[in-house]
N, C-alpha and C positions, 0 to 999 in steps of 0.2 A: 618246529613244534610250537604250537600255540598254547602257552601256559596261562593258567588262571593266576590271579593275584595271590601272592603268598611269599614265603621265605625264599624259595628257590628262584622265582622270577625276580624278586628284588635283588638277590645276590648276582644273578646273571646280568641284569641291567646295569648294576654298579660296576661289575667286573669287566664289562665289554671292552673298554679302552685302557685297561690297566696292564702293566707289565706282569710277568709271571710272579715276581716277588711281591708286588702290590696285591695281586689276586690271593696269594697265600696269606698275606697279612689280613686282608678283608675276610677271608674264610676263618682265620683264627679269631678275629673280632666277632664273628657271627656264631662262634662255637656254643655259647650259652643258649641261644635260641634253638640251634640244631639239636643240642643235647636234650633240651626240654621237650621238643617235638618228638624225638625218639622215645624218651621215657613215657610220654603220654600215649603214643601208639603201642608201645610194648605192654602197657597195662590193659589193652583191649582183650587179652587172653586168647589170641589165635593159636598160640603155642605154649606148652608148658615150659617155662623158663627156669633155669637153675637159680638157687638162692644167690644173693650178692657175694657171699663169701666162698662159693664153690668155683673152682677153676673151670674155664671153658676151653677145651682143647681144639675144637673144630668150629671156626667161625668164618663162614663164607661171606665175602664182601662183593666181588665182581669178577666177571670173565671179560677180558679185553682182547680183541684181535689186533695184532700189529704185524705188518709185513708177512701175512699168511700164517702166523703163529698165534695160538690161543694161550693167553696167560691168565692164571688165576691170581688175583690180588686179594690179600687178606692181612689182618693185623698180625698173624703169627706165621704166615707163609707167603712166599712169592716164588712161583716156579712155572716152568713151561708145562702146559697141559696138553698132552698128545694122546687122544683117545683111540687113534688108529694105528 
């Protein structure tokens, strides 16, 4: 994938030769920028978002295939997703 200059490309370039632990630490150090970018994009108004003080019960993060199984990864759930 050919990425344009930006936060993701910078992170991937820096993380390329790091251990898993070092990658995690780099991601943690990058959190402020990632959070800021997320908040900026969230303000574009593509979706009506709940107020900051309202709980969010269904927050989708990613679907990941591993060994023929599809997993849904989220901040409040982690389970095998089998639609068939």
